[in-house]
C-alpha positions as CSV (number, residue, x, y, z in Angstrom):
1,M,-15.8,-1.1,18.4
2,E,-14.7,2.1,20.1
3,K,-11.2,0.5,20.6
4,Q,-11.0,0.1,16.8
5,H,-12.5,3.5,16.0
6,N,-9.2,4.3,14.3
7,R,-10.2,1.9,11.5
8,G,-13.2,3.9,10.4
9,Q,-14.9,7.3,11.0
10,D,-17.5,7.4,8.2
11,G,-20.0,5.0,9.7
12,A,-20.8,2.1,11.9
13,G,-23.1,-0.9,11.9
14,V,-24.2,-3.9,14.0
15,A,-25.9,-7.1,13.1
16,T,-27.3,-9.7,15.6
17,V,-28.6,-13.2,15.3
18,K,-30.8,-14.7,17.9
19,L,-30.6,-18.5,18.5
20,H,-33.6,-20.9,19.2
21,T,-36.3,-18.5,18.2
22,E,-39.8,-19.8,17.5
23,P,-40.8,-20.1,13.8
24,G,-42.0,-16.7,12.5
25,V,-40.1,-14.7,15.1
26,P,-37.5,-12.4,13.5
27,F,-34.0,-13.7,14.4
28,M,-31.6,-11.4,12.4
29,H,-31.4,-7.7,12.8
30,R,-29.2,-4.9,11.5
31,I,-28.7,-1.3,12.4
32,R,-26.3,1.2,10.7
33,S,-25.4,4.9,10.9
34,A,-23.4,7.4,8.9
35,K,-23.7,10.2,11.4
36,P,-20.6,12.0,12.6
37,Q,-20.6,10.0,15.9
38,A,-21.8,6.8,14.3
39,I,-20.9,4.4,17.2
40,G,-22.7,6.6,19.7
41,D,-25.7,6.9,17.4
42,V,-26.0,3.1,16.8
43,F,-25.8,2.2,20.5
44,G,-27.8,5.2,21.4
45,Q,-30.7,3.9,19.3
46,I,-30.3,0.5,21.0
47,R,-30.4,2.1,24.4
48,E,-33.5,4.1,23.5
49,E,-35.2,0.8,22.5
50,I,-34.4,-0.7,25.9
51,A,-35.4,2.5,27.7
52,E,-38.8,2.4,26.0
53,I,-39.4,-1.2,27.1
54,E,-38.4,-0.3,30.6
55,K,-41.1,2.3,30.8
56,Y,-43.7,-0.5,30.9
57,Q,-41.6,-3.3,32.4
58,P,-39.1,-1.6,34.8
59,E,-37.7,-5.0,36.0
60,I,-37.1,-6.5,32.6
61,T,-33.3,-6.1,32.7
62,K,-33.2,-8.7,35.5
63,Y,-34.5,-11.3,33.1
64,P,-32.2,-11.7,30.0
65,G,-34.4,-14.3,28.4
66,L,-37.3,-12.0,28.5
67,M,-35.3,-9.1,27.2
68,K,-34.1,-11.2,24.2
69,G,-37.7,-11.4,23.1
70,H,-38.2,-7.7,23.3
71,V,-34.9,-6.1,22.3
72,R,-33.9,-6.6,18.7
73,F,-30.2,-6.4,19.2
74,L,-29.9,-8.7,22.2
75,G,-28.7,-11.9,20.6
76,E,-26.0,-14.6,20.9
77,L,-24.2,-13.6,17.7
78,L,-23.0,-10.1,17.2
79,L,-21.2,-8.5,14.2
80,G,-19.9,-4.9,14.4
81,H,-18.1,-2.8,11.8
82,L,-16.6,0.7,11.4
83,R,-16.4,2.1,7.9
84,Y,-14.1,4.5,6.1
85,A,-15.1,5.4,2.6
86,T,-12.8,3.6,0.2
87,Q,-15.4,4.0,-2.5
88,G,-18.6,6.0,-2.7
89,K,-19.5,8.7,-0.2
90,S,-20.3,8.4,3.5
91,N,-23.6,6.8,2.6
92,V,-25.4,4.7,5.2
93,E,-26.3,2.2,2.5
94,L,-22.6,1.4,2.1
95,C,-22.0,0.8,5.8
96,H,-21.3,-2.8,6.9
97,P,-22.8,-5.2,7.7
98,F,-24.6,-6.1,4.5
99,V,-27.4,-8.6,4.9
100,R,-29.5,-11.1,2.8
101,Y,-32.8,-11.9,4.5
102,N,-34.9,-14.9,3.8
103,T,-37.7,-16.8,5.5
104,V,-35.5,-19.9,5.5
105,P,-32.8,-19.5,8.3
106,A,-30.1,-21.3,6.2
107,R,-30.5,-18.6,3.5
108,N,-29.8,-15.6,5.8
109,L,-26.4,-13.9,5.8
110,A,-24.9,-10.9,7.5
111,L,-21.4,-9.9,6.3
112,A,-18.8,-7.3,7.3
113,G,-15.0,-7.0,7.0
114,N,-11.8,-5.2,6.6
115,F,-10.9,-5.7,3.0
116,N,-10.8,-4.7,-0.6
117,L,-11.5,-6.9,-3.6
118,V,-10.2,-6.0,-7.0
119,N,-12.6,-8.3,-9.0
120,A,-16.0,-7.2,-7.9
121,D,-17.3,-6.9,-11.5
122,E,-16.4,-10.5,-12.2
123,L,-18.0,-11.6,-9.0
124,F,-21.3,-9.9,-9.8
125,D,-21.3,-11.6,-13.2
126,F,-20.6,-15.0,-11.6
127,A,-23.6,-14.6,-9.2
128,D,-25.7,-13.2,-12.1
129,V,-26.5,-10.1,-10.0
130,H,-26.2,-6.6,-11.3
131,P,-27.1,-4.0,-8.7
132,D,-27.5,-0.4,-9.3
133,G,-27.3,2.6,-7.0
134,A,-25.0,2.5,-4.0
135,H,-24.1,-1.2,-4.3
136,K,-23.1,-1.1,-7.9
137,N,-19.4,-0.8,-7.2
138,S,-19.3,-2.3,-3.7
139,D,-16.9,-5.2,-3.3
140,L,-18.8,-6.2,-0.1
141,A,-22.0,-6.5,-2.1
142,A,-20.2,-8.7,-4.6
143,M,-18.7,-10.9,-1.8
144,L,-22.1,-11.2,-0.2
145,E,-23.8,-12.3,-3.4
146,V,-21.1,-15.0,-4.1
147,I,-21.2,-16.5,-0.6
148,H,-25.0,-16.4,-0.6
149,H,-25.0,-18.1,-4.0
150,F,-23.1,-21.1,-2.5
151,M,-25.2,-21.0,0.6
152,M,-28.3,-21.5,-1.5
153,K,-26.7,-24.3,-3.4
154,E,-25.7,-26.0,-0.2
155,D,-29.2,-25.6,1.3
156,E,-30.7,-27.1,-1.8
157,T,-28.5,-30.2,-1.8
158,R,-28.1,-31.0,1.9
159,E,-30.9,-32.4,3.9
160,S,-29.7,-31.3,7.3
161,G,-27.4,-28.3,8.2
162,L,-24.9,-26.3,6.1
163,D,-21.3,-27.3,5.6
164,V,-19.8,-23.9,6.2
165,K,-16.3,-25.0,5.3
166,N,-17.5,-26.2,1.9
167,I,-19.3,-22.9,1.3
168,L,-16.3,-20.9,2.2
169,Q,-13.9,-23.0,0.0
170,Q,-16.1,-22.5,-3.0
171,A,-16.8,-18.8,-2.5
172,F,-13.4,-17.6,-1.3
173,S,-11.5,-19.3,-4.1
174,K,-13.1,-16.6,-6.4
175,F,-12.0,-13.5,-4.4
176,D,-8.9,-11.5,-5.4
177,G,-7.8,-9.2,-2.7
178,G,-6.9,-8.9,1.0
179,Y,-9.5,-9.6,3.6
180,H,-10.4,-10.2,7.2
181,V,-14.1,-10.8,7.0
182,G,-16.8,-12.1,9.4
183,G,-20.2,-13.6,8.6
184,L,-23.3,-14.6,10.6
185,L,-25.6,-17.2,9.2
186,G,-29.3,-17.5,10.0
187,T,-28.7,-21.0,11.2
188,G,-26.6,-19.7,14.1
189,D,-23.3,-20.6,12.5
190,S,-20.6,-18.0,12.0
191,F,-17.2,-17.6,10.6
192,V,-14.1,-15.3,10.3
193,M,-11.9,-15.7,7.2
194,R,-8.5,-14.3,6.3
195,D,-7.0,-14.0,2.8
196,P,-4.3,-16.6,1.8
197,N,-1.5,-14.0,1.6
198,G,-2.3,-12.7,5.1
199,I,-2.6,-9.2,3.7
200,R,-5.1,-8.0,6.2
201,P,-4.6,-8.5,10.0
202,S,-6.8,-11.0,11.8
203,Y,-6.9,-12.0,15.5
204,Y,-9.2,-14.0,17.8
205,Y,-9.7,-14.9,21.4
206,I,-11.6,-17.8,22.9
207,N,-12.6,-18.5,26.5
208,D,-15.5,-20.4,28.2
209,E,-17.9,-17.6,27.5
210,V,-17.0,-15.9,24.3
211,I,-15.4,-16.3,20.9
212,V,-14.3,-12.9,19.5
213,A,-12.4,-11.8,16.4
214,A,-11.1,-8.4,15.3
215,S,-8.6,-6.7,13.0
216,E,-6.3,-5.8,15.9
217,R,-4.9,-7.7,18.8
218,A,-4.7,-4.7,21.1
219,A,-8.5,-4.1,20.8
220,I,-9.2,-7.6,22.0
221,R,-6.6,-7.4,24.8
222,T,-8.0,-4.1,26.1
223,S,-11.7,-5.1,25.8
224,F,-11.2,-8.5,27.6
225,N,-8.1,-7.6,29.7
226,V,-6.1,-10.6,28.5
227,G,-2.4,-11.2,27.8
228,E,-0.8,-11.0,24.4
229,N,-0.3,-14.7,24.0
230,E,-4.0,-15.4,24.7
231,V,-5.0,-13.5,21.6
232,L,-4.1,-15.6,18.6
233,E,-3.5,-14.7,15.0
234,L,-5.7,-16.3,12.4
235,M,-3.3,-17.7,9.8
236,P,-3.5,-16.9,6.1
237,G,-6.1,-18.9,4.2
238,N,-7.7,-20.1,7.4
239,A,-11.2,-19.6,8.8
240,L,-12.5,-19.7,12.4
241,I,-15.8,-21.5,12.1
242,V,-18.3,-21.5,15.0
243,K,-21.3,-23.8,15.1
244,E,-24.6,-22.8,16.6
245,N,-23.9,-24.8,19.7
246,G,-20.6,-23.0,20.4
247,E,-18.3,-25.6,19.0
248,Y,-15.5,-24.2,16.9
249,T,-12.8,-25.2,14.6
250,I,-9.9,-23.6,12.7
251,E,-10.1,-24.8,9.1
252,Q,-7.7,-24.3,6.2
253,I,-10.0,-23.0,3.5
254,L,-7.4,-21.9,0.9
255,A,-3.8,-23.0,0.5
256,P,-1.6,-20.3,2.1
257,K,0.5,-18.3,-0.3
258,E,3.6,-16.2,0.3
259,R,2.9,-14.1,3.4
260,R,2.5,-10.4,2.4
261,A,1.1,-8.9,5.5
262,C,0.4,-5.2,5.0
263,S,3.3,-3.0,6.3
264,F,1.2,0.1,6.2
265,E,-0.8,-1.4,9.0
266,R,2.4,-1.3,11.1
267,I,3.4,2.2,10.0
268,Y,0.1,4.0,10.3
269,F,-3.3,2.3,10.3
270,S,-3.3,0.0,13.3
271,R,-3.4,1.4,16.8
272,G,0.1,1.8,18.2
273,N,-0.7,0.3,21.7
274,D,-0.1,-3.2,20.4
275,Q,3.3,-4.0,21.9
276,K,4.8,-5.4,18.7
277,I,3.6,-2.5,16.6
278,Y,4.9,-0.1,19.2
279,K,8.4,-1.7,19.0
280,E,8.3,-1.7,15.2
281,R,7.4,2.0,15.1
282,L,10.2,2.8,17.5
283,Q,12.6,1.0,15.2
284,L,11.3,2.8,12.1
285,G,12.2,6.1,13.8
286,N,15.5,4.8,15.1
287,Q,16.7,3.6,11.7
288,L,16.3,7.1,10.3
289,S,18.6,8.7,12.9
290,E,21.8,8.2,10.9
291,T,20.3,9.6,7.7
292,V,18.9,12.6,9.6
293,L,22.3,13.3,11.4
294,K,24.0,13.3,8.0
295,A,21.4,15.7,6.6
296,I,22.1,18.2,9.5
297,D,25.9,17.7,9.4
298,N,25.6,16.3,13.0
299,D,24.7,19.8,14.2
300,L,22.5,18.9,17.2
301,R,23.1,22.3,18.8
302,N,21.1,24.2,16.2
303,T,18.5,21.6,15.4
304,I,15.0,21.1,16.9
305,F,13.2,17.8,16.5
306,S,9.5,17.3,16.6
307,F,6.7,15.1,15.1
308,I,3.5,15.6,13.2
309,P,0.8,14.1,15.5
310,N,-0.6,11.8,16.1
311,T,0.5,8.5,14.5
312,A,4.2,9.6,14.1
313,E,4.7,10.1,17.8
314,V,6.1,6.6,18.5
315,A,8.5,6.8,15.5
316,F,9.6,10.2,16.9
317,Y,10.6,8.5,20.1
318,G,12.6,6.0,18.1
319,L,14.3,8.8,16.2
320,L,15.2,10.5,19.5
321,K,16.7,7.3,20.8
322,G,19.0,7.0,17.8
323,L,20.0,10.7,18.2
324,E,20.7,10.3,21.9
325,T,22.8,7.2,21.3
326,Y,24.9,9.3,18.9
327,L,25.1,12.2,21.3
328,N,26.1,10.0,24.2
329,R,28.9,8.5,22.1
330,I,30.2,12.0,21.3
331,K,30.1,13.0,25.0
332,I,32.2,10.0,25.9
333,E,34.7,10.7,23.1
334,R,35.0,14.4,24.1
335,I,35.4,13.6,27.8
336,M,38.0,10.9,27.2
337,A,39.9,13.3,24.9
338,W,40.1,15.9,27.8
339,G,42.3,13.7,29.9
340,K,42.5,15.6,33.2
341,D,41.9,19.0,31.5
342,F,38.4,19.7,32.8
343,D,36.6,21.1,35.8
344,E,33.1,20.6,37.3
345,E,31.5,23.3,35.2
346,K,33.0,22.0,31.9
347,L,32.0,18.4,32.7
348,S,28.5,19.4,33.8
349,E,27.9,21.3,30.6
350,M,29.0,18.3,28.5
351,I,26.9,15.7,30.5
352,N,23.8,17.9,30.4
353,R,23.7,18.3,26.6
354,R,20.4,17.1,25.2
355,V,18.8,16.6,21.9
356,R,16.5,19.6,21.5
357,M,12.9,18.5,21.2
358,H,9.6,20.3,21.3
359,K,6.0,19.6,20.4
360,I,5.9,22.0,17.6
361,A,2.8,20.9,15.7
362,I,-0.6,20.6,17.4
363,K,-3.4,18.8,15.8
364,D,-6.8,20.5,16.4
365,V,-9.0,18.1,14.4
366,K,-9.0,14.4,14.8
367,M,-9.3,13.6,11.1
368,R,-7.3,11.5,8.8
369,T,-6.9,13.7,5.8
370,F,-5.8,11.1,3.2
371,I,-9.1,9.2,3.6
372,T,-11.3,12.3,3.6
373,E,-13.5,13.1,0.6
374,D,-11.5,14.9,-2.2
375,S,-14.0,17.8,-2.3
376,S,-13.4,18.8,1.3
377,R,-9.8,17.8,1.9
378,N,-8.0,21.0,0.7
379,E,-10.3,23.2,2.8
380,M,-10.0,21.0,5.8
381,V,-6.2,20.7,6.0
382,Q,-5.9,24.5,6.4
383,H,-7.3,24.2,9.9
384,V,-6.0,20.8,11.1
385,Y,-2.7,22.0,12.6
386,D,-1.5,24.8,14.8
387,I,2.1,25.5,16.1
388,T,3.9,26.3,19.4
389,Y,5.4,29.7,19.2
390,G,8.7,30.7,20.9
391,T,10.4,27.4,20.3
392,V,12.7,28.1,17.4
393,R,15.5,30.7,17.1
394,P,14.7,32.5,13.9
395,G,17.3,32.2,11.2
396,V,19.4,29.9,13.3
397,D,17.7,26.6,13.9
398,T,16.9,23.8,11.6
399,L,13.5,22.2,12.3
400,V,13.2,18.4,11.7
401,V,9.7,17.0,11.9
402,I,8.8,13.3,11.4
403,D,5.6,12.1,9.8
404,D,4.4,8.5,9.5
405,S,4.0,8.8,5.8
406,I,3.6,11.2,2.9
407,V,0.8,10.2,0.5
408,R,-0.4,13.3,-1.3
409,G,1.6,15.9,0.4
410,T,-1.5,18.1,0.6
411,T,-1.5,18.6,4.3
412,L,2.2,19.4,4.3
413,K,1.9,22.0,1.5
414,E,-1.4,23.6,2.5
415,S,-1.0,23.6,6.3
416,I,2.0,22.2,8.1
417,I,5.0,23.8,6.2
418,K,3.3,27.2,6.0
419,M,2.7,27.1,9.8
420,L,6.2,25.8,10.6
421,D,7.8,28.6,8.5
422,R,6.1,31.1,10.7
423,L,8.5,30.1,13.5
424,G,11.4,31.4,11.3
425,P,13.6,28.3,10.9
426,K,16.4,28.5,8.4
427,R,15.6,25.0,7.2
428,I,12.7,22.5,7.5
429,I,13.4,18.8,7.1
430,V,10.3,16.5,6.8
431,V,11.1,12.9,7.6
432,S,8.8,10.1,6.6
433,S,8.9,6.8,8.6
434,A,7.6,5.1,5.5
435,P,9.2,4.9,2.1
436,Q,7.9,6.8,-0.9
437,I,4.3,5.8,-1.7
438,R,4.4,5.3,-5.5
439,Y,1.7,2.9,-6.4
440,P,-2.0,2.3,-5.6
441,D,-3.1,0.1,-2.8
442,C,-6.2,-2.0,-3.4
443,Y,-6.2,-4.5,-0.5
444,G,-7.7,-2.5,2.3
445,I,-6.0,0.9,2.8
446,D,-7.5,2.3,-0.4
447,M,-5.3,4.7,-2.3
448,S,-6.1,4.2,-6.0
449,K,-5.6,7.4,-8.0
450,M,-2.1,7.8,-9.5
451,G,-2.4,11.6,-9.7
452,D,-2.9,11.9,-6.0
453,F,0.6,10.5,-5.1
454,V,3.2,13.2,-4.7
455,A,5.9,10.7,-5.6
456,F,4.2,10.1,-8.9
457,Q,3.8,13.9,-9.4
458,A,7.5,14.2,-8.8
459,A,8.3,11.5,-11.4
460,I,6.1,13.2,-14.0
461,A,7.8,16.6,-13.3
462,L,11.2,15.1,-13.7
463,L,10.3,13.4,-17.0
464,K,9.1,16.8,-18.3
465,E,12.2,18.6,-17.1
466,Q,14.5,16.0,-18.7
467,G,12.6,15.8,-22.0
468,K,11.5,12.2,-21.3
469,E,7.8,12.6,-21.5
470,Y,7.7,10.0,-24.3
471,L,8.1,7.4,-21.6
472,L,4.5,8.3,-20.5
473,Q,3.1,7.6,-23.9
474,E,5.1,4.4,-24.2
475,A,3.8,3.2,-20.9
476,Y,0.3,4.2,-21.8
477,G,0.5,2.4,-25.2
478,L,1.8,-0.8,-23.4
479,C,-1.2,-0.6,-21.0
480,K,-3.7,-0.3,-23.8
481,E,-2.1,-3.2,-25.6
482,L,-2.3,-5.3,-22.4
483,E,-5.9,-4.2,-22.0
484,R,-6.7,-5.2,-25.6
485,T,-5.3,-8.7,-25.0
486,N,-7.0,-9.0,-21.6
487,T,-3.6,-9.3,-19.9
488,L,-3.6,-6.1,-17.9
489,D,-2.6,-8.1,-14.8
490,A,0.6,-9.5,-16.4
491,Q,3.0,-6.7,-15.3
492,N,3.2,-3.4,-13.5
493,V,3.9,-1.0,-16.3
494,V,4.0,2.1,-14.1
495,R,7.4,0.9,-12.7
496,N,8.9,2.2,-16.0
497,I,7.9,5.8,-15.0
498,Y,10.2,5.7,-12.0
499,K,13.1,3.8,-13.5
500,P,15.1,6.8,-14.8
501,F,15.4,8.4,-11.4
502,T,17.1,7.7,-8.1
503,T,15.1,7.8,-4.8
504,E,17.1,10.9,-3.9
505,E,16.1,12.7,-7.1
506,I,12.4,12.0,-6.5
507,S,12.7,13.1,-2.9
508,A,14.3,16.4,-3.9
509,K,11.5,17.0,-6.4
510,I,8.9,16.1,-3.8
511,A,10.4,18.7,-1.5
512,Q,10.0,21.3,-4.2
513,I,6.3,20.3,-4.8
514,I,5.3,20.5,-1.2
515,T,7.0,23.9,-0.6
516,P,4.3,26.6,-0.8
517,A,5.0,29.9,-2.4
518,G,6.5,32.6,-0.1
519,I,8.2,30.2,2.2
520,N,11.5,31.5,3.6
521,A,13.0,28.2,5.0
522,K,14.6,25.7,2.7
523,V,12.5,22.5,2.7
524,D,14.0,19.0,2.3
525,V,12.4,15.5,2.6
526,I,13.9,12.3,3.9
527,Y,12.3,8.9,3.4
528,Q,12.7,5.5,5.0
529,S,14.4,3.0,2.8
530,I,12.7,-0.2,1.7
531,E,15.5,-2.2,3.4
532,S,15.1,-0.4,6.7
533,L,11.3,-0.9,6.6
534,H,11.7,-4.6,6.2
535,E,14.3,-4.7,9.1
536,A,11.8,-2.9,11.4
537,C,8.7,-4.9,10.3
538,P,10.1,-8.3,9.5
539,N,6.8,-10.1,9.6
540,N,4.9,-7.6,7.5
541,L,6.7,-7.5,4.2
542,G,3.7,-6.4,2.1
543,D,5.2,-3.3,0.4
544,W,3.5,-3.0,-3.0
545,Y,2.6,0.7,-2.4
546,F,6.3,1.4,-2.2
547,T,7.8,-1.2,-4.6
548,G,4.9,-2.0,-7.0
549,N,5.4,-5.7,-6.2
550,Y,1.8,-6.8,-5.8
551,P,0.7,-10.0,-3.9
552,T,-2.0,-10.9,-6.5
553,P,-2.3,-10.4,-10.2
554,G,-5.2,-8.0,-9.6
555,G,-2.8,-5.5,-8.2
556,N,-1.1,-5.1,-11.5
557,R,-4.4,-4.6,-13.2
558,V,-5.3,-1.9,-10.7
559,V,-2.1,0.1,-11.1
560,N,-2.2,-0.1,-14.8
561,K,-5.9,1.0,-14.9
562,A,-5.1,3.8,-12.5
563,F,-2.3,5.0,-14.8
564,M,-4.6,4.9,-17.8
565,N,-7.2,6.9,-15.9
566,F,-4.5,9.5,-15.2
567,M,-3.4,9.7,-18.8
568,E,-7.1,10.0,-20.0
569,G,-7.9,12.6,-17.4
570,K,-10.4,10.4,-15.5
571,N,-10.7,11.3,-11.8
572,E,-11.9,7.8,-10.7
573,R,-10.6,4.8,-8.8
574,G,-8.5,2.2,-10.5
575,Y,-11.0,-0.6,-9.7
C-alpha cells in the first residue's frame, strides 16, 4: 500500500477474510482510517492489537495458526485500498473497502477499487436500494449493492458453491465507467475485474505462495522483487478469479471493446518508476523540445530550464535531451564551418557549451493540489512552492519551466508564477507535458466541474471578447433538449464551445488568465499536442479530457451535465 500511496492521500482501509473458521467465528473484518497518515494509523492499530495479545502470550508470534484465532486482520485473503476524494469529503465512511456482512458466508462481500462509475443512480434503482448520508452518491456503494444482489440470487438458486464468473457477468454488464476492482467473498473466493475498455490499469503476479493484484506494475515489482515480465497485465473485460483452495483462472467476463487506456495515468498519476512509464514521460518532454526552441528563437545562451516538481521531473529530462541534441548539432556545424580557423581556447569554449538548467522551484508540501478540497486549495497553494535565488540574470534570462499538466491553473497563478517572477526573468514560459485539459474525466481521475478548467475559462473569455456568447446559450439549449428527450449521452455538446478557436488562441488566453497582477515578466504557455501525446504513449490512447472523445456514452452525459451545471451556477459534480 505504501508503494501506491501516490494513488490516494485521503484515507486507507484493509479487509481480511479468514478461511476454514468454525461456525459462529467471525471470518471477515475491516478497518479504515481518514487520518492524515492513514496507512500508518491502520497498521498501527493492527500492531497494537498484536502487542496487546503478546502481553499475555509472549510466544504467540511463533504460532501463526494460534495468532489467526486472536488477531482480526491475520487472514488468508487481504484487500487494501488508498482513497482520494473524488466525491464527498475525507470521510472515513467513504474509505474503501465497503462490506456487506451476513451470517451466511456466501452472502458476505468486501469491495474496493480504482474506478469511477457514471451511472450510480441507475444502479441503486436496479438493486432497489436508496441509501442516505455518506453513501448516497457513492459509486462504490452502488457497485457493491449490484454485485451483492447477484450473489444473493446465486446463493438462492445453487445448492453448492457460488459461480463467481456468472455473478460477475451479470453484475458488471450493468456498470458504465472505468474500473480495476477487487472483491473478497465470505466463501473464500476472490476476484479482480477490469473494465472492457481497459481504461483503468490492472496488473497481477502469481507464484507458489501468493496471488496479488494492483493498479500499478511497479508497486508489485518493488514489493515482491520480481522482473517486469513476471507481472502481467489483466486484459480489458477480464477477471482474475481465485477459488478458496488457491486455484485461479483468468476469465473473459465482458467482451473487450476499443482499448482506451487512460493516458493521464502515464502523464501524471502513476508512479514514474515503472520502466515503460519512465520512457514515455521522457518522450513526452523530448517531443516538446522543438516547439520550445522555436518559442525562444533558439537562444539557449539566455534561457534557463527547470521543472515544477515532482511529477514533471522525468519529462524535464526528456526535454533536456531534445535540447542537448539540438545544441550538439549546432556545435558540430559551427566547428565544421571553422575549417582550420580555431585554437584550443575557441574549441574548448564551443565543446563545453551546455543547456542551462537549475532546480528553480522547490516543493515544500507533498500535496496534490488539483485533488484537494476546493475550500482549502487556494490557501494551500500559496505555501506549496519556494524558489532558488541567484539563478537568473534579472532582465536578461528567459525562464522555461515544464509541468506535467495544467488543470485549473490555480497553483501557477497563486504561487508558482508569482515566485518565479521574484527572480527577475524577462520572460516565463510554462510548458505542459499534457495537452489542454478541456473536458471532465469521470473514469477514475475525477475532474468534473467545467468551470474549474482553465482551458474552458479561456474559451469563455474568447467568446465574450469576440461577441460570440450566443454559442453558450445555443449549447445550453441543445443540452436541455437532449435532457428532455433522455438522450444526453448522444453527443458531446461542449465541443461546440471550443470550435471557433485554434489551440494557440486558447493557449494565449490561458497565459493571460494565469498571469497574476503586478508580474513584470511576460508569461507564455506551451502545450503538448494530441498527436505527440499518442506518439509518446501509443498503448494508452484514452484522451477524452483533451479531445472530448469519451469511451462510453456516459461520458457525454457527464460533460453535458457539467456544462449545464456551469450555466446554471451550480457548483457540483457532473455525475
